[in-house]
C-alpha positions in Angstrom: -94.0 71.9 -138.2 -97.6 71.5 -139.1 -100.5 69.5 -137.6 -103.1 68.6 -140.3 -106.4 67.1 -139.2 -108.4 65.5 -142.0 -112.0 64.3 -141.7 -112.2 60.9 -143.3 -115.5 59.0 -143.8 -115.7 55.4 -144.7 -113.1 53.9 -142.3 -114.8 51.0 -140.5 -111.9 49.1 -138.8 -108.2 49.1 -137.9 -107.3 47.8 -141.4 -109.0 50.8 -142.9 -106.9 53.0 -140.6 -103.7 51.2 -141.7 -104.6 51.7 -145.4 -105.1 55.4 -145.0 -101.9 55.7 -142.9 -99.8 53.9 -145.6 -101.3 55.9 -148.4 -100.3 59.2 -146.6 -96.8 57.9 -145.8 -96.3 56.8 -149.4 -97.3 60.1 -150.9 -95.9 62.7 -148.5 -92.8 63.1 -146.2 -94.5 63.0 -142.9 -93.1 62.7 -139.3 -96.2 60.9 -137.9 -99.6 59.9 -139.1 -102.4 58.3 -137.1 -106.0 57.5 -138.1 -109.1 56.7 -136.0 -112.2 55.1 -137.5 -114.2 55.9 -134.3 -113.3 59.7 -134.6 -113.5 59.6 -138.4 -110.2 61.5 -138.7 -106.6 61.3 -139.6 -103.9 63.5 -137.9 -100.7 64.2 -139.8 -97.5 65.8 -138.3 -95.2 67.1 -140.9 -92.3 69.5 -141.3 -93.5 70.7 -144.8 -97.0 71.9 -145.6 -99.1 69.5 -147.6 -101.3 70.8 -150.5 -104.9 70.2 -149.6 -105.8 69.2 -153.2 -103.0 66.6 -153.3 -104.0 65.3 -149.9 -107.6 64.9 -151.1 -106.4 63.1 -154.2 -104.6 60.5 -152.0 -107.4 59.9 -149.6 -111.1 60.7 -150.0 -111.6 63.3 -147.3 -113.8 66.0 -146.0 -112.6 69.1 -144.2 -108.9 69.7 -143.8 -107.7 71.8 -140.8 -104.1 73.0 -140.5 -102.4 74.5 -137.5 -98.9 75.0 -136.3 -97.4 72.2 -134.3 -94.8 72.4 -131.6 -93.3 69.2 -130.2 -93.7 69.2 -126.4 -90.9 67.5 -124.4 -91.0 66.1 -120.9 -91.0 69.6 -119.4 -93.2 71.2 -122.1 -95.7 72.4 -119.5 -93.2 74.8 -118.1 -93.1 77.0 -121.2 
């Protein structure tokens, strides 16, 4: 799984966050997507890697950072 963090300028409110989230969900098979206008970023959790250029075509974005993601369960701190 991948965790993709995208810098997004221009979000001003919760509705902006919802529009970005829906655009990502409509374009890519994601497990989870959440946006924050105060942090100016969107975080995407997905099983398949997403092409950076396709992502930028869906949402106007700045830097895109990708990293491996491992789901942590209730006792994830024991690993």
